[in-house]
C-alpha positions as CSV (number, residue, x, y, z in Angstrom):
1,X,-4.8,146.4,73.6
2,X,-3.9,145.8,77.2
3,X,-6.6,146.3,79.9
4,X,-5.4,148.9,82.6
5,X,-6.6,148.0,86.2
6,X,-6.5,150.3,89.1
7,X,-7.0,149.4,92.6
8,X,-8.5,152.1,94.8
9,X,-8.1,152.1,98.6
10,X,-10.1,154.2,100.9
11,X,-8.9,154.4,104.4
12,X,-11.1,156.0,107.2
13,X,-8.9,158.1,109.4
14,X,-10.1,156.5,112.6
15,X,-9.1,153.1,111.1
16,X,-5.7,154.0,109.7
17,X,-4.1,151.2,111.8
18,X,-5.7,148.8,109.5
19,X,-4.3,150.3,106.3
20,X,-1.0,148.7,106.3
21,X,-2.4,145.0,106.5
22,X,-4.9,145.9,103.8
23,X,-2.3,147.2,101.4
24,X,-0.1,144.2,102.2
25,X,-3.1,141.9,101.1
26,X,-3.7,144.0,97.9
27,X,0.0,143.8,97.0
28,X,0.0,140.1,97.6
29,X,-3.1,139.3,95.6
30,X,-2.7,141.9,92.7
31,X,-0.8,140.9,89.5
32,X,2.2,143.2,88.7
33,X,2.1,145.8,87.2
34,X,-0.7,147.5,89.0
35,X,-1.9,151.1,89.7
36,X,-2.9,151.9,93.3
37,X,-4.8,155.0,94.4
38,X,-4.9,155.7,98.0
39,X,-7.6,157.9,99.4
40,X,-7.9,159.3,103.1
41,X,-11.7,158.7,103.5
42,X,-11.8,160.3,107.0
43,X,-11.3,163.9,106.1
44,X,-14.5,165.9,105.9
45,X,-14.5,168.3,102.9
46,X,-13.8,171.6,104.9
47,X,-10.7,169.9,106.2
48,X,-9.4,168.2,103.1
49,X,-9.8,171.5,101.1
50,X,-8.6,173.9,103.7
51,X,-5.9,176.4,102.7
52,X,-3.0,177.1,105.0
53,X,-3.0,180.4,106.9
54,X,-0.6,183.1,105.6
55,X,3.1,182.6,106.4
56,X,4.6,185.1,109.0
57,X,8.2,186.2,109.8
58,X,7.6,184.5,113.4
59,X,6.9,181.2,111.4
60,X,10.2,181.1,109.8
61,X,12.4,179.5,112.5
62,X,9.9,176.6,113.2
63,X,9.3,176.0,109.5
64,X,13.0,175.9,108.7
65,X,13.7,173.5,111.5
66,X,10.9,171.2,110.6
67,X,11.9,171.0,107.1
68,X,15.6,171.1,107.9
69,X,17.9,168.8,106.1
70,X,19.0,167.1,109.5
71,X,15.4,166.6,110.6
72,X,14.4,165.2,107.3
73,X,17.2,162.7,107.2
74,X,16.5,161.7,110.9
75,X,12.9,161.2,110.0
76,X,13.4,159.0,106.9
77,X,16.1,157.0,108.8
78,X,13.6,156.2,111.5
79,X,10.9,155.5,108.9
80,X,13.2,153.3,106.9
81,X,14.2,151.3,110.1
82,X,10.7,151.1,111.3
83,X,9.6,149.5,108.0
84,X,12.8,147.6,107.3
85,X,13.4,149.3,103.9
86,X,16.8,149.2,102.3
87,X,19.0,152.4,102.3
88,X,18.6,152.8,98.6
89,X,14.8,152.4,98.5
90,X,13.3,154.6,95.7
91,X,10.4,156.0,97.8
92,X,12.9,157.2,100.5
93,X,14.9,159.0,97.8
94,X,11.9,160.4,96.1
95,X,10.4,161.5,99.5
96,X,13.6,163.2,100.5
97,X,13.6,165.2,97.1
98,X,10.0,166.2,98.0
99,X,11.1,167.3,101.5
100,X,13.9,169.3,100.1
101,X,11.8,171.1,97.7
102,X,9.3,171.8,100.2
103,X,12.0,173.6,102.3
104,X,12.6,175.9,99.3
105,X,9.1,177.5,99.9
106,X,10.6,179.4,102.8
107,X,13.3,180.8,100.6
108,X,10.6,181.7,98.1
109,X,8.6,183.5,100.6
110,X,11.6,185.5,102.0
111,X,12.7,186.2,98.4
112,X,9.3,187.8,97.6
113,X,9.8,190.1,100.6
114,X,13.4,191.1,100.0
115,X,13.1,191.5,96.3
116,X,10.4,194.0,96.6
117,X,12.9,196.2,98.5
118,X,16.3,195.2,97.0
119,X,15.5,194.1,93.5
120,X,15.6,190.7,91.9
121,X,19.2,189.8,92.2
122,X,20.1,191.3,95.6
123,X,16.9,190.3,97.0
124,X,17.5,186.8,96.0
125,X,21.1,186.8,97.5
126,X,19.8,188.3,100.7
127,X,16.9,185.8,101.1
128,X,19.5,183.1,100.8
129,X,21.7,184.6,103.5
130,X,18.8,185.1,105.8
131,X,17.3,181.6,105.3
132,X,20.6,179.8,105.7
133,X,21.5,181.7,108.9
134,X,18.2,180.9,110.6
135,X,18.2,177.4,109.2
136,X,21.7,176.7,110.8
137,X,20.9,178.5,114.1
138,X,17.6,176.6,114.7
139,X,19.2,173.2,113.7
140,X,22.2,173.6,116.0
141,X,19.9,174.8,118.8
142,X,17.6,171.9,118.4
143,X,20.4,169.3,118.3
144,X,21.9,171.0,121.5
145,X,18.6,170.6,123.2
146,X,18.2,167.1,122.1
147,X,21.6,165.4,122.5
148,X,20.2,162.0,121.9
149,X,19.5,163.1,118.2
150,X,23.2,164.2,117.5
151,X,24.6,160.8,116.7
152,X,21.5,160.0,114.8
153,X,21.8,163.1,112.7
154,X,25.5,162.6,112.1
155,X,24.9,158.9,110.8
156,X,21.6,159.4,109.0
157,X,22.4,158.9,105.3
158,X,21.5,161.4,102.7
159,X,19.1,159.4,100.3
160,X,19.8,159.5,96.5
161,X,17.0,161.5,94.8
162,X,15.7,159.6,91.7
163,X,15.5,161.4,88.4
164,X,12.2,163.0,87.8
165,X,10.6,161.9,84.6
166,X,9.4,164.9,82.4
């Protein structure tokens, strides 16, 4: 029987800058394969367990901009270039998949509202139209306001999302 070892890293929020060197040291000194658990040790329980406030219609434009495909690709490109990661890095693809699934929460919220009035099928279609229209408008407006990101958005690659294990 093989022994399973797990390394637990607790990083206080106020000392987060020290986390990367600590993780690099752990990676260098730990035999492969290894399990790693990262814990944010600086969040008090009320912050760590806080539920988000209810979603409002007025939140939808910002939410769709923040989780837009353009914003996600630009963010991941900047992250990848900052940490010198290859374009086909597994984590980048996996995180892109998570971001894309997270954006779907807006559609689910709108669909819940429209389905009450229009029924299951029509409510879902209307939700798709509403979310897509708002998403396109806010993304276009943001890129017009921030011309330095236009070229970045145009050339930011769409990462390959790895298949999820079931």
